[in-house]
BALOBA-1460 file (C-alpha; in Angstrom, 3 decimals):
// residues 407
<rec num="1" residu="m" x="49.047" y="-13.945" z="13.207"/>
<rec num="2" residu="p" x="45.682" y="-15.376" z="12.119"/>
<rec num="3" residu="d" x="46.072" y="-18.776" z="10.537"/>
<rec num="4" residu="f" x="42.564" y="-19.361" z="9.196"/>
<rec num="5" residu="a" x="41.827" y="-18.727" z="5.490"/>
<rec num="6" residu="i" x="38.449" y="-17.275" z="4.506"/>
<rec num="7" residu="a" x="36.576" y="-18.901" z="1.685"/>
<rec num="8" residu="p" x="34.034" y="-16.857" z="-0.270"/>
<rec num="9" residu="p" x="30.490" y="-17.167" z="1.014"/>
<rec num="10" residu="s" x="28.178" y="-19.704" z="-0.598"/>
<rec num="11" residu="a" x="25.313" y="-18.523" z="-2.677"/>
<rec num="12" residu="s" x="22.967" y="-20.635" z="-0.545"/>
<rec num="13" residu="p" x="23.306" y="-23.033" z="2.381"/>
<rec num="14" residu="s" x="25.059" y="-26.277" z="1.811"/>
<rec num="15" residu="a" x="22.047" y="-28.410" z="2.685"/>
<rec num="16" residu="s" x="21.141" y="-30.405" z="-0.361"/>
<rec num="17" residu="s" x="17.402" y="-30.099" z="0.034"/>
<rec num="18" residu="t" x="14.922" y="-27.590" z="1.307"/>
<rec num="19" residu="a" x="12.237" y="-30.216" z="1.883"/>
<rec num="20" residu="t" x="10.743" y="-30.214" z="5.363"/>
<rec num="21" residu="i" x="12.425" y="-32.612" z="7.812"/>
<rec num="22" residu="h" x="10.359" y="-34.301" z="10.539"/>
<rec num="23" residu="q" x="12.842" y="-36.546" z="12.437"/>
<rec num="24" residu="i" x="15.804" y="-34.734" z="14.058"/>
<rec num="25" residu="g" x="18.623" y="-36.197" z="16.069"/>
<rec num="26" residu="v" x="20.205" y="-34.183" z="18.811"/>
<rec num="27" residu="l" x="23.672" y="-34.732" z="20.276"/>
<rec num="28" residu="g" x="23.335" y="-33.840" z="23.927"/>
<rec num="29" residu="g" x="20.635" y="-34.261" z="26.565"/>
<rec num="30" residu="g" x="20.911" y="-31.275" z="28.907"/>
<rec num="31" residu="q" x="18.558" y="-28.328" z="29.457"/>
<rec num="32" residu="l" x="19.147" y="-26.883" z="25.988"/>
<rec num="33" residu="a" x="18.045" y="-30.128" z="24.364"/>
<rec num="34" residu="w" x="15.085" y="-30.319" z="26.784"/>
<rec num="35" residu="m" x="13.905" y="-26.890" z="25.599"/>
<rec num="36" residu="l" x="14.321" y="-28.078" z="22.024"/>
<rec num="37" residu="t" x="11.981" y="-30.947" z="22.806"/>
<rec num="38" residu="e" x="9.401" y="-28.523" z="24.167"/>
<rec num="39" residu="a" x="9.533" y="-26.496" z="20.962"/>
<rec num="40" residu="a" x="9.430" y="-29.654" z="18.762"/>
<rec num="41" residu="q" x="6.048" y="-30.641" z="20.182"/>
<rec num="42" residu="s" x="4.375" y="-27.493" z="18.920"/>
<rec num="43" residu="l" x="5.880" y="-27.943" z="15.455"/>
<rec num="44" residu="g" x="4.985" y="-31.648" z="15.157"/>
<rec num="45" residu="l" x="8.650" y="-32.654" z="14.906"/>
<rec num="46" residu="e" x="10.148" y="-35.837" z="16.441"/>
<rec num="47" residu="l" x="13.462" y="-35.478" z="18.332"/>
<rec num="48" residu="i" x="15.699" y="-38.435" z="19.091"/>
<rec num="49" residu="i" x="18.369" y="-37.575" z="21.760"/>
<rec num="50" residu="q" x="21.820" y="-39.080" z="22.109"/>
<rec num="51" residu="t" x="22.667" y="-38.702" z="25.795"/>
<rec num="52" residu="p" x="24.300" y="-40.982" z="28.413"/>
<rec num="53" residu="n" x="21.539" y="-41.259" z="30.990"/>
<rec num="54" residu="s" x="17.835" y="-41.995" z="30.862"/>
<rec num="55" residu="d" x="17.153" y="-39.328" z="33.517"/>
<rec num="56" residu="d" x="18.897" y="-36.471" z="31.660"/>
<rec num="57" residu="p" x="16.780" y="-33.312" z="31.247"/>
<rec num="58" residu="a" x="16.049" y="-33.782" z="27.571"/>
<rec num="59" residu="l" x="14.099" y="-37.010" z="28.218"/>
<rec num="60" residu="r" x="11.708" y="-35.435" z="30.720"/>
<rec num="61" residu="n" x="8.895" y="-34.914" z="28.201"/>
<rec num="62" residu="a" x="9.121" y="-38.511" z="27.026"/>
<rec num="63" residu="h" x="8.862" y="-39.772" z="30.608"/>
<rec num="64" residu="a" x="5.934" y="-37.434" z="31.251"/>
<rec num="65" residu="q" x="4.111" y="-38.938" z="28.299"/>
<rec num="66" residu="g" x="4.830" y="-42.482" z="29.411"/>
<rec num="67" residu="i" x="7.274" y="-43.020" z="26.503"/>
<rec num="68" residu="g" x="10.324" y="-45.154" z="27.259"/>
<rec num="69" residu="a" x="13.770" y="-43.684" z="26.961"/>
<rec num="70" residu="s" x="14.670" y="-46.224" z="24.193"/>
<rec num="71" residu="d" x="11.889" y="-44.723" z="22.025"/>
<rec num="72" residu="r" x="13.219" y="-41.199" z="22.217"/>
<rec num="73" residu="a" x="16.915" y="-41.689" z="22.805"/>
<rec num="74" residu="v" x="20.170" y="-43.422" z="22.020"/>
<rec num="75" residu="l" x="21.675" y="-43.841" z="25.475"/>
<rec num="76" residu="a" x="25.408" y="-43.315" z="24.899"/>
<rec num="77" residu="p" x="28.089" y="-40.743" z="25.546"/>
<rec num="78" residu="i" x="28.018" y="-37.749" z="23.190"/>
<rec num="79" residu="a" x="31.463" y="-38.616" z="21.766"/>
<rec num="80" residu="d" x="30.413" y="-42.177" z="20.885"/>
<rec num="81" residu="a" x="30.454" y="-42.028" z="17.075"/>
<rec num="82" residu="v" x="29.099" y="-45.587" z="16.726"/>
<rec num="83" residu="a" x="26.010" y="-44.528" z="18.720"/>
<rec num="84" residu="t" x="25.729" y="-41.412" z="16.512"/>
<rec num="85" residu="a" x="25.652" y="-43.654" z="13.448"/>
<rec num="86" residu="q" x="22.787" y="-45.544" z="15.102"/>
<rec num="87" residu="l" x="21.114" y="-42.179" z="15.834"/>
<rec num="88" residu="a" x="21.428" y="-41.327" z="12.169"/>
<rec num="89" residu="q" x="19.407" y="-44.350" z="11.167"/>
<rec num="90" residu="r" x="16.442" y="-43.001" z="13.153"/>
<rec num="91" residu="c" x="16.436" y="-39.402" z="11.864"/>
<rec num="92" residu="q" x="16.884" y="-37.265" z="8.745"/>
<rec num="93" residu="v" x="19.357" y="-34.752" z="10.185"/>
<rec num="94" residu="i" x="21.445" y="-34.339" z="13.336"/>
<rec num="95" residu="t" x="21.942" y="-31.128" z="15.311"/>
<rec num="96" residu="f" x="23.912" y="-30.205" z="18.432"/>
<rec num="97" residu="e" x="23.064" y="-29.125" z="21.926"/>
<rec num="98" residu="n" x="26.619" y="-27.735" z="22.298"/>
<rec num="99" residu="e" x="29.817" y="-27.458" z="20.423"/>
<rec num="100" residu="f" x="31.884" y="-29.858" z="22.558"/>
<rec num="101" residu="v" x="31.965" y="-32.589" z="19.936"/>
<rec num="102" residu="d" x="34.579" y="-34.795" z="18.331"/>
<rec num="103" residu="l" x="34.668" y="-33.249" z="14.885"/>
<rec num="104" residu="p" x="37.049" y="-35.808" z="13.204"/>
<rec num="105" residu="a" x="34.836" y="-38.682" z="14.325"/>
<rec num="106" residu="l" x="31.688" y="-36.950" z="13.106"/>
<rec num="107" residu="q" x="33.364" y="-36.072" z="9.787"/>
<rec num="108" residu="k" x="33.749" y="-39.783" z="9.054"/>
<rec num="109" residu="l" x="29.972" y="-40.081" z="9.413"/>
<rec num="110" residu="a" x="29.397" y="-36.990" z="7.277"/>
<rec num="111" residu="d" x="31.591" y="-38.506" z="4.580"/>
<rec num="112" residu="q" x="29.173" y="-41.477" z="4.567"/>
<rec num="113" residu="g" x="26.227" y="-39.124" z="3.827"/>
<rec num="114" residu="i" x="24.967" y="-38.372" z="7.346"/>
<rec num="115" residu="s" x="23.557" y="-34.865" z="7.444"/>
<rec num="116" residu="f" x="24.425" y="-32.357" z="10.170"/>
<rec num="117" residu="r" x="22.898" y="-28.926" z="10.656"/>
<rec num="118" residu="p" x="24.724" y="-26.691" z="11.199"/>
<rec num="119" residu="s" x="27.277" y="-28.494" z="9.001"/>
<rec num="120" residu="l" x="30.567" y="-29.640" z="10.345"/>
<rec num="121" residu="s" x="32.340" y="-27.174" z="8.051"/>
<rec num="122" residu="s" x="30.313" y="-24.423" z="9.793"/>
<rec num="123" residu="l" x="31.549" y="-25.598" z="13.195"/>
<rec num="124" residu="a" x="35.197" y="-26.241" z="12.211"/>
<rec num="125" residu="p" x="36.566" y="-22.698" z="12.581"/>
<rec num="126" residu="l" x="34.716" y="-22.147" z="15.884"/>
<rec num="127" residu="l" x="35.456" y="-25.037" z="18.239"/>
<rec num="128" residu="d" x="39.010" y="-23.885" z="19.013"/>
<rec num="129" residu="k" x="38.907" y="-20.308" z="20.304"/>
<rec num="130" residu="y" x="42.246" y="-19.363" z="18.782"/>
<rec num="131" residu="k" x="41.012" y="-20.591" z="15.359"/>
<rec num="132" residu="q" x="37.728" y="-18.773" z="15.984"/>
<rec num="133" residu="r" x="39.619" y="-15.521" z="16.664"/>
<rec num="134" residu="s" x="41.735" y="-16.098" z="13.584"/>
<rec num="135" residu="f" x="38.569" y="-16.653" z="11.419"/>
<rec num="136" residu="l" x="36.948" y="-13.439" z="12.718"/>
<rec num="137" residu="a" x="40.092" y="-11.354" z="12.210"/>
<rec num="138" residu="a" x="40.540" y="-12.649" z="8.695"/>
<rec num="139" residu="l" x="36.968" y="-11.680" z="8.039"/>
<rec num="140" residu="g" x="37.656" y="-8.146" z="9.191"/>
<rec num="141" residu="i" x="35.446" y="-8.379" z="12.254"/>
<rec num="142" residu="p" x="36.607" y="-6.427" z="15.336"/>
<rec num="143" residu="v" x="38.172" y="-8.740" z="17.903"/>
<rec num="144" residu="p" x="40.696" y="-8.099" z="20.734"/>
<rec num="145" residu="t" x="44.368" y="-8.521" z="19.898"/>
<rec num="146" residu="f" x="45.205" y="-12.130" z="20.468"/>
<rec num="147" residu="a" x="48.030" y="-14.685" z="20.227"/>
<rec num="148" residu="k" x="48.975" y="-18.209" z="21.093"/>
<rec num="149" residu="l" x="50.375" y="-18.619" z="24.566"/>
<rec num="150" residu="e" x="53.765" y="-20.126" z="23.809"/>
<rec num="151" residu="s" x="56.027" y="-18.887" z="26.646"/>
<rec num="152" residu="p" x="55.688" y="-17.316" z="30.137"/>
<rec num="153" residu="q" x="56.448" y="-13.878" z="28.485"/>
<rec num="154" residu="l" x="53.569" y="-11.838" z="27.118"/>
<rec num="155" residu="p" x="53.617" y="-11.790" z="23.293"/>
<rec num="156" residu="s" x="54.081" y="-8.383" z="21.635"/>
<rec num="157" residu="p" x="52.113" y="-6.127" z="21.161"/>
<rec num="158" residu="l" x="49.928" y="-7.315" z="24.054"/>
<rec num="159" residu="e" x="50.109" y="-5.499" z="27.393"/>
<rec num="160" residu="f" x="48.634" y="-6.272" z="30.797"/>
<rec num="161" residu="p" x="45.893" y="-6.855" z="31.744"/>
<rec num="162" residu="v" x="45.189" y="-9.791" z="29.484"/>
<rec num="163" residu="v" x="42.740" y="-12.697" z="29.351"/>
<rec num="164" residu="l" x="43.911" y="-16.307" z="29.231"/>
<rec num="165" residu="k" x="41.440" y="-18.670" z="27.595"/>
<rec num="166" residu="a" x="41.250" y="-22.396" z="27.155"/>
<rec num="167" residu="r" x="41.137" y="-23.016" z="23.417"/>
<rec num="168" residu="r" x="38.610" y="-25.838" z="23.725"/>
<rec num="169" residu="h" x="35.704" y="-26.689" z="26.076"/>
<rec num="170" residu="g" x="35.653" y="-23.557" z="28.169"/>
<rec num="171" residu="y" x="32.179" y="-22.253" z="29.127"/>
<rec num="172" residu="d" x="30.494" y="-20.371" z="31.944"/>
<rec num="173" residu="g" x="33.815" y="-18.895" z="33.048"/>
<rec num="174" residu="q" x="35.618" y="-22.273" z="33.133"/>
<rec num="175" residu="g" x="38.947" y="-22.002" z="31.382"/>
<rec num="176" residu="t" x="39.021" y="-18.189" z="31.460"/>
<rec num="177" residu="f" x="41.471" y="-16.180" z="33.666"/>
<rec num="178" residu="i" x="42.177" y="-12.503" z="33.878"/>
<rec num="179" residu="c" x="45.871" y="-11.903" z="34.347"/>
<rec num="180" residu="e" x="46.965" y="-8.471" z="35.465"/>
<rec num="181" residu="q" x="50.802" y="-8.697" z="35.744"/>
<rec num="182" residu="a" x="53.843" y="-10.665" z="34.599"/>
<rec num="183" residu="s" x="54.310" y="-12.608" z="37.884"/>
<rec num="184" residu="a" x="50.721" y="-13.957" z="37.580"/>
<rec num="185" residu="l" x="51.364" y="-15.051" z="33.992"/>
<rec num="186" residu="k" x="54.618" y="-16.758" z="35.070"/>
<rec num="187" residu="q" x="52.783" y="-18.589" z="37.880"/>
<rec num="188" residu="f" x="49.974" y="-19.691" z="35.512"/>
<rec num="189" residu="w" x="52.550" y="-20.954" z="33.025"/>
<rec num="190" residu="q" x="54.420" y="-22.979" z="35.608"/>
<rec num="191" residu="q" x="51.253" y="-24.557" z="37.039"/>
<rec num="192" residu="t" x="49.715" y="-25.311" z="33.692"/>
<rec num="193" residu="t" x="52.751" y="-26.644" z="31.867"/>
<rec num="194" residu="a" x="53.109" y="-29.304" z="34.600"/>
<rec num="195" residu="k" x="49.751" y="-30.730" z="33.478"/>
<rec num="196" residu="t" x="49.416" y="-30.082" z="29.737"/>
<rec num="197" residu="d" x="50.880" y="-28.749" z="26.519"/>
<rec num="198" residu="i" x="49.899" y="-25.132" z="27.230"/>
<rec num="199" residu="a" x="50.570" y="-23.800" z="23.739"/>
<rec num="200" residu="s" x="47.938" y="-26.089" z="22.254"/>
<rec num="201" residu="t" x="45.454" y="-25.622" z="25.067"/>
<rec num="202" residu="f" x="45.524" y="-21.852" z="25.885"/>
<rec num="203" residu="m" x="45.516" y="-18.565" z="24.090"/>
<rec num="204" residu="v" x="45.968" y="-14.982" z="25.299"/>
<rec num="205" residu="e" x="44.138" y="-11.839" z="24.309"/>
<rec num="206" residu="a" x="43.851" y="-8.222" z="25.292"/>
<rec num="207" residu="f" x="41.452" y="-7.330" z="28.053"/>
<rec num="208" residu="v" x="38.593" y="-5.174" z="26.646"/>
<rec num="209" residu="p" x="37.558" y="-2.429" z="29.087"/>
<rec num="210" residu="f" x="33.935" y="-2.802" z="28.203"/>
<rec num="211" residu="e" x="31.085" y="-0.809" z="29.566"/>
<rec num="212" residu="r" x="28.538" y="-3.547" z="29.049"/>
<rec num="213" residu="e" x="28.089" y="-6.896" z="27.418"/>
<rec num="214" residu="l" x="25.610" y="-7.644" z="24.647"/>
<rec num="215" residu="a" x="24.339" y="-10.695" z="22.769"/>
<rec num="216" residu="i" x="22.388" y="-11.365" z="19.606"/>
<rec num="217" residu="m" x="20.658" y="-14.537" z="18.476"/>
<rec num="218" residu="a" x="20.180" y="-15.008" z="14.769"/>
<rec num="219" residu="a" x="19.048" y="-17.937" z="12.651"/>
<rec num="220" residu="r" x="19.730" y="-18.727" z="8.948"/>
<rec num="221" residu="s" x="17.393" y="-21.039" z="7.053"/>
<rec num="222" residu="t" x="17.969" y="-23.606" z="4.362"/>
<rec num="223" residu="t" x="17.194" y="-20.931" z="1.766"/>
<rec num="224" residu="g" x="19.632" y="-18.397" z="3.212"/>
<rec num="225" residu="e" x="17.079" y="-16.187" z="4.972"/>
<rec num="226" residu="i" x="18.393" y="-14.591" z="8.194"/>
<rec num="227" residu="a" x="16.213" y="-13.560" z="11.123"/>
<rec num="228" residu="f" x="17.597" y="-11.464" z="13.982"/>
<rec num="229" residu="f" x="16.252" y="-11.436" z="17.534"/>
<rec num="230" residu="p" x="16.495" y="-8.110" z="19.419"/>
<rec num="231" residu="v" x="19.927" y="-7.317" z="20.833"/>
<rec num="232" residu="f" x="20.070" y="-8.221" z="24.492"/>
<rec num="233" residu="e" x="22.124" y="-6.666" z="27.317"/>
<rec num="234" residu="t" x="23.707" y="-9.352" z="29.526"/>
<rec num="235" residu="h" x="25.306" y="-9.168" z="32.951"/>
<rec num="236" residu="q" x="28.066" y="-11.569" z="33.972"/>
<rec num="237" residu="q" x="29.676" y="-12.256" z="37.327"/>
<rec num="238" residu="e" x="32.830" y="-14.276" z="37.293"/>
<rec num="239" residu="q" x="32.200" y="-14.944" z="33.555"/>
<rec num="240" residu="v" x="28.786" y="-16.496" z="34.309"/>
<rec num="241" residu="c" x="25.589" y="-14.885" z="32.976"/>
<rec num="242" residu="h" x="23.342" y="-13.740" z="35.838"/>
<rec num="243" residu="w" x="20.665" y="-11.792" z="33.995"/>
<rec num="244" residu="v" x="19.534" y="-10.545" z="30.601"/>
<rec num="245" residu="i" x="17.494" y="-7.508" z="29.587"/>
<rec num="246" residu="a" x="15.641" y="-7.200" z="26.263"/>
<rec num="247" residu="p" x="15.894" y="-5.042" z="24.287"/>
<rec num="248" residu="a" x="19.293" y="-3.413" z="24.811"/>
<rec num="249" residu="h" x="19.081" y="0.355" z="24.399"/>
<rec num="250" residu="l" x="21.334" y="0.996" z="21.348"/>
<rec num="251" residu="p" x="21.684" y="3.714" z="18.662"/>
<rec num="252" residu="t" x="20.379" y="2.606" z="15.263"/>
<rec num="253" residu="a" x="23.859" y="2.667" z="13.801"/>
<rec num="254" residu="t" x="25.150" y="0.260" z="16.444"/>
<rec num="255" residu="q" x="22.298" y="-2.158" z="15.823"/>
<rec num="256" residu="a" x="23.043" y="-2.008" z="12.145"/>
<rec num="257" residu="q" x="26.718" y="-2.728" z="12.789"/>
<rec num="258" residu="i" x="25.795" y="-5.774" z="14.970"/>
<rec num="259" residu="h" x="23.446" y="-7.039" z="12.243"/>
<rec num="260" residu="n" x="26.184" y="-6.591" z="9.634"/>
<rec num="261" residu="i" x="28.709" y="-8.497" z="11.761"/>
<rec num="262" residu="t" x="26.203" y="-11.239" z="12.345"/>
<rec num="263" residu="t" x="25.249" y="-11.540" z="8.655"/>
<rec num="264" residu="r" x="28.907" y="-11.791" z="7.548"/>
<rec num="265" residu="i" x="29.577" y="-14.602" z="10.045"/>
<rec num="266" residu="l" x="26.461" y="-16.618" z="9.157"/>
<rec num="267" residu="e" x="26.924" y="-16.260" z="5.421"/>
<rec num="268" residu="h" x="30.644" y="-17.016" z="5.360"/>
<rec num="269" residu="l" x="30.082" y="-20.108" z="7.468"/>
<rec num="270" residu="d" x="27.071" y="-21.188" z="5.389"/>
<rec num="271" residu="v" x="25.134" y="-21.671" z="8.551"/>
<rec num="272" residu="v" x="21.835" y="-23.507" z="8.836"/>
<rec num="273" residu="g" x="20.478" y="-23.089" z="12.367"/>
<rec num="274" residu="i" x="20.740" y="-20.536" z="15.116"/>
<rec num="275" residu="f" x="23.915" y="-18.921" z="16.459"/>
<rec num="276" residu="g" x="24.509" y="-16.758" z="19.502"/>
<rec num="277" residu="i" x="27.133" y="-14.006" z="19.296"/>
<rec num="278" residu="e" x="28.493" y="-12.410" z="22.483"/>
<rec num="279" residu="l" x="29.744" y="-8.844" z="22.213"/>
<rec num="280" residu="f" x="31.514" y="-6.170" z="24.166"/>
<rec num="281" residu="q" x="30.514" y="-2.466" z="23.989"/>
<rec num="282" residu="t" x="33.044" y="0.058" z="25.230"/>
<rec num="283" residu="a" x="32.273" y="3.459" z="26.755"/>
<rec num="284" residu="a" x="33.085" y="5.061" z="23.384"/>
<rec num="285" residu="g" x="30.445" y="2.850" z="21.728"/>
<rec num="286" residu="q" x="32.871" y="0.456" z="20.009"/>
<rec num="287" residu="i" x="31.633" y="-3.067" z="19.367"/>
<rec num="288" residu="w" x="33.934" y="-6.112" z="19.733"/>
<rec num="289" residu="v" x="33.066" y="-9.751" z="19.240"/>
<rec num="290" residu="n" x="33.724" y="-11.860" z="22.330"/>
<rec num="291" residu="e" x="32.635" y="-15.341" z="21.297"/>
<rec num="292" residu="i" x="30.364" y="-17.231" z="18.923"/>
<rec num="293" residu="a" x="28.142" y="-20.000" z="20.235"/>
<rec num="294" residu="p" x="27.055" y="-22.180" z="17.237"/>
<rec num="295" residu="r" x="23.815" y="-23.201" z="18.907"/>
<rec num="296" residu="t" x="20.976" y="-21.959" z="21.173"/>
<rec num="297" residu="h" x="22.373" y="-19.794" z="23.922"/>
<rec num="298" residu="n" x="21.636" y="-18.946" z="27.578"/>
<rec num="299" residu="s" x="21.071" y="-15.285" z="26.706"/>
<rec num="300" residu="g" x="18.221" y="-16.290" z="24.391"/>
<rec num="301" residu="h" x="16.185" y="-18.175" z="27.003"/>
<rec num="302" residu="l" x="13.897" y="-15.168" z="27.495"/>
<rec num="303" residu="t" x="12.654" y="-15.636" z="23.934"/>
<rec num="304" residu="i" x="10.570" y="-18.604" z="25.149"/>
<rec num="305" residu="d" x="8.140" y="-16.263" z="26.944"/>
<rec num="306" residu="a" x="8.949" y="-12.854" z="25.464"/>
<rec num="307" residu="c" x="9.157" y="-13.365" z="21.712"/>
<rec num="308" residu="e" x="6.709" y="-14.519" z="19.086"/>
<rec num="309" residu="t" x="9.116" y="-17.366" z="18.259"/>
<rec num="310" residu="s" x="11.594" y="-18.818" z="20.760"/>
<rec num="311" residu="q" x="15.206" y="-19.436" z="19.882"/>
<rec num="312" residu="f" x="14.530" y="-23.141" z="20.227"/>
<rec num="313" residu="e" x="11.564" y="-23.123" z="17.827"/>
<rec num="314" residu="q" x="13.547" y="-20.936" z="15.400"/>
<rec num="315" residu="h" x="16.457" y="-23.350" z="15.384"/>
<rec num="316" residu="l" x="14.159" y="-26.243" z="14.608"/>
<rec num="317" residu="r" x="12.433" y="-24.224" z="11.920"/>
<rec num="318" residu="a" x="15.775" y="-23.415" z="10.277"/>
<rec num="319" residu="i" x="17.166" y="-26.964" z="10.259"/>
<rec num="320" residu="s" x="13.918" y="-28.656" z="9.274"/>
<rec num="321" residu="g" x="13.243" y="-26.389" z="6.270"/>
<rec num="322" residu="l" x="10.241" y="-24.581" z="7.744"/>
<rec num="323" residu="p" x="9.836" y="-20.814" z="7.326"/>
<rec num="324" residu="l" x="11.545" y="-18.809" z="10.047"/>
<rec num="325" residu="g" x="9.209" y="-17.249" z="12.636"/>
<rec num="326" residu="s" x="8.698" y="-13.714" z="13.769"/>
<rec num="327" residu="t" x="11.370" y="-12.604" z="16.312"/>
<rec num="328" residu="s" x="9.388" y="-9.624" z="17.642"/>
<rec num="329" residu="l" x="8.986" y="-9.083" z="21.370"/>
<rec num="330" residu="k" x="5.454" y="-9.620" z="22.605"/>
<rec num="331" residu="t" x="5.887" y="-7.012" z="25.256"/>
<rec num="332" residu="p" x="7.783" y="-3.684" z="25.475"/>
<rec num="333" residu="a" x="10.620" y="-5.311" z="27.443"/>
<rec num="334" residu="a" x="11.578" y="-8.477" z="29.339"/>
<rec num="335" residu="i" x="14.223" y="-9.696" z="31.754"/>
<rec num="336" residu="m" x="15.629" y="-13.189" z="32.396"/>
<rec num="337" residu="v" x="17.445" y="-14.167" z="35.550"/>
<rec num="338" residu="n" x="19.453" y="-17.355" z="35.779"/>
<rec num="339" residu="l" x="18.687" y="-19.351" z="38.935"/>
<rec num="340" residu="l" x="22.227" y="-20.459" z="39.765"/>
<rec num="341" residu="g" x="23.310" y="-22.883" z="42.500"/>
<rec num="342" residu="f" x="24.637" y="-21.115" z="45.582"/>
<rec num="343" residu="e" x="25.421" y="-24.135" z="47.690"/>
<rec num="344" residu="t" x="26.141" y="-27.853" z="47.411"/>
<rec num="345" residu="a" x="22.827" y="-29.591" z="48.139"/>
<rec num="346" residu="e" x="20.101" y="-32.009" z="47.095"/>
<rec num="347" residu="d" x="17.127" y="-29.668" z="46.848"/>
<rec num="348" residu="d" x="14.457" y="-28.626" z="44.351"/>
<rec num="349" residu="y" x="14.098" y="-25.178" z="46.045"/>
<rec num="350" residu="l" x="10.310" y="-25.381" z="45.546"/>
<rec num="351" residu="q" x="9.474" y="-22.593" z="47.959"/>
<rec num="352" residu="k" x="11.904" y="-20.172" z="46.314"/>
<rec num="353" residu="r" x="10.576" y="-21.051" z="42.899"/>
<rec num="354" residu="q" x="6.987" y="-20.553" z="44.024"/>
<rec num="355" residu="s" x="7.854" y="-17.081" z="45.451"/>
<rec num="356" residu="i" x="9.436" y="-16.033" z="42.195"/>
<rec num="357" residu="a" x="6.578" y="-17.448" z="40.070"/>
<rec num="358" residu="a" x="4.104" y="-15.478" z="42.177"/>
<rec num="359" residu="l" x="5.536" y="-12.203" z="40.776"/>
<rec num="360" residu="p" x="3.394" y="-10.539" z="38.085"/>
<rec num="361" residu="h" x="3.971" y="-11.814" z="34.473"/>
<rec num="362" residu="t" x="6.712" y="-14.200" z="35.593"/>
<rec num="363" residu="q" x="7.490" y="-17.734" z="34.433"/>
<rec num="364" residu="v" x="9.923" y="-20.057" z="36.163"/>
<rec num="365" residu="h" x="11.674" y="-22.730" z="34.006"/>
<rec num="366" residu="w" x="13.222" y="-25.438" z="36.196"/>
<rec num="367" residu="y" x="15.658" y="-27.863" z="34.563"/>
<rec num="368" residu="g" x="15.023" y="-30.804" z="36.895"/>
<rec num="369" residu="k" x="18.583" y="-31.237" z="38.053"/>
<rec num="370" residu="t" x="18.828" y="-33.215" z="41.264"/>
<rec num="371" residu="a" x="22.054" y="-31.772" z="42.583"/>
<rec num="372" residu="a" x="22.927" y="-28.132" z="43.219"/>
<rec num="373" residu="r" x="26.380" y="-26.747" z="43.368"/>
<rec num="374" residu="p" x="27.705" y="-23.131" z="43.302"/>
<rec num="375" residu="g" x="27.330" y="-21.640" z="39.815"/>
<rec num="376" residu="r" x="25.365" y="-24.489" z="38.319"/>
<rec num="377" residu="k" x="22.433" y="-23.428" z="36.163"/>
<rec num="378" residu="l" x="19.358" y="-24.928" z="37.808"/>
<rec num="379" residu="g" x="16.716" y="-22.924" z="35.978"/>
<rec num="380" residu="h" x="15.735" y="-19.451" z="34.874"/>
<rec num="381" residu="a" x="12.950" y="-16.963" z="35.489"/>
<rec num="382" residu="t" x="11.535" y="-14.626" z="32.883"/>
<rec num="383" residu="m" x="9.384" y="-11.571" z="33.574"/>
<rec num="384" residu="l" x="7.475" y="-9.612" z="30.992"/>
<rec num="385" residu="l" x="7.583" y="-5.844" z="31.496"/>
<rec num="386" residu="s" x="4.926" y="-3.304" z="30.462"/>
<rec num="387" residu="s" x="7.493" y="-0.547" z="30.040"/>
<rec num="388" residu="d" x="10.837" y="-0.379" z="28.303"/>
<rec num="389" residu="d" x="12.355" y="1.382" z="31.321"/>
<rec num="390" residu="q" x="15.929" y="0.446" z="32.136"/>
<rec num="391" residu="a" x="15.557" y="1.345" z="35.831"/>
<rec num="392" residu="l" x="12.504" y="-0.831" z="36.117"/>
<rec num="393" residu="a" x="14.258" y="-3.769" z="34.457"/>
<rec num="394" residu="l" x="17.228" y="-3.537" z="36.769"/>
<rec num="395" residu="e" x="14.967" y="-3.216" z="39.849"/>
<rec num="396" residu="t" x="13.087" y="-6.355" z="38.689"/>
<rec num="397" residu="t" x="16.268" y="-8.414" z="38.273"/>
<rec num="398" residu="h" x="17.341" y="-7.483" z="41.730"/>
<rec num="399" residu="q" x="13.950" y="-8.384" z="43.129"/>
<rec num="400" residu="i" x="14.154" y="-11.886" z="41.631"/>
<rec num="401" residu="e" x="17.755" y="-12.332" z="42.737"/>
<rec num="402" residu="a" x="16.818" y="-11.372" z="46.299"/>
<rec num="403" residu="l" x="14.104" y="-14.015" z="46.374"/>
<rec num="404" residu="w" x="16.470" y="-16.675" z="44.991"/>
<rec num="405" residu="y" x="19.681" y="-15.959" z="46.898"/>
<rec num="406" residu="g" x="18.066" y="-14.559" z="50.057"/>
<rec num="407" residu="g" x="17.677" y="-16.630" z="53.224"/>
């Protein structure tokens, strides 16, 4: 049964002030933080990054401008709360590259008056996937039947196939397993209980026989305004996103349902910032929420080139008190293809990148990672399309993938 109580939504976001903020701290220094730094430049905002290494992607812009890492970063692990307290002395508010944070440690800082956007109370129901499911179910939002995994027997009323999920820190398919029969569940239980307390680390839910996967990015400002980006269609292989098409072709009623679900989530959590919501759509047209990402999201990367305002600029606008920007597409349609590692190598794949960038209306975004390994996100390519034609979009994604994965 769900074990998360729902409080009534706040009349307005919990941030104490709507004054514009100019110095922002970011926990995390990967490619999402790097893309935030790109957006910050156009808005005249200063970002200070807490990240372990001076060569992490988020510090690329500082290096390019001849600025030392110490001027734009606190070099420390993300979980180092002492370093986060130092970060807070250099900024007005702190935001997150991802949700893999030590909430109790950060709460001690929040109790001292350090400001986080989104707030820690917004994140609290979401970091554990079982608690996230409980929160959504209590809110009346459609989610698959779910339960704690407390024995090698499948809890009633679940039936095979089911999905086993790590309750914390799972992403890009890590910590997610599809289990089709009782013997597989028993084997998983035996292997996992030898290493960890499985009941506190894994949950189980019904497998949704979806026809396609969707995602929506939406931001909520300090004044409670919500701006929706177009709904995207996403394609995953082994739980890793390979490509995204915008916009998804949906009936008006389905779009309205997705907007309603998103609004209820953002308002009940009193969110300030951008969230990504992953969805399943069945052949019958039913919509189910898969997961909530309380941050910028891989599916929204095409907004950098395809929308009037990128998801990264929108997040910064929301948390700094600036008006939210237009989320309209600048072109009838667009596709984004993730450039994933397909081998273990030290290579910048320059020739492949140049071949893709030579395609019409195409931009390649390279994350500057020095080591490739299978499934690692090394970059992405976005192509703007002159026609909202599904067949053309699919053909284009396959063309880019052939250039990237081909010999």
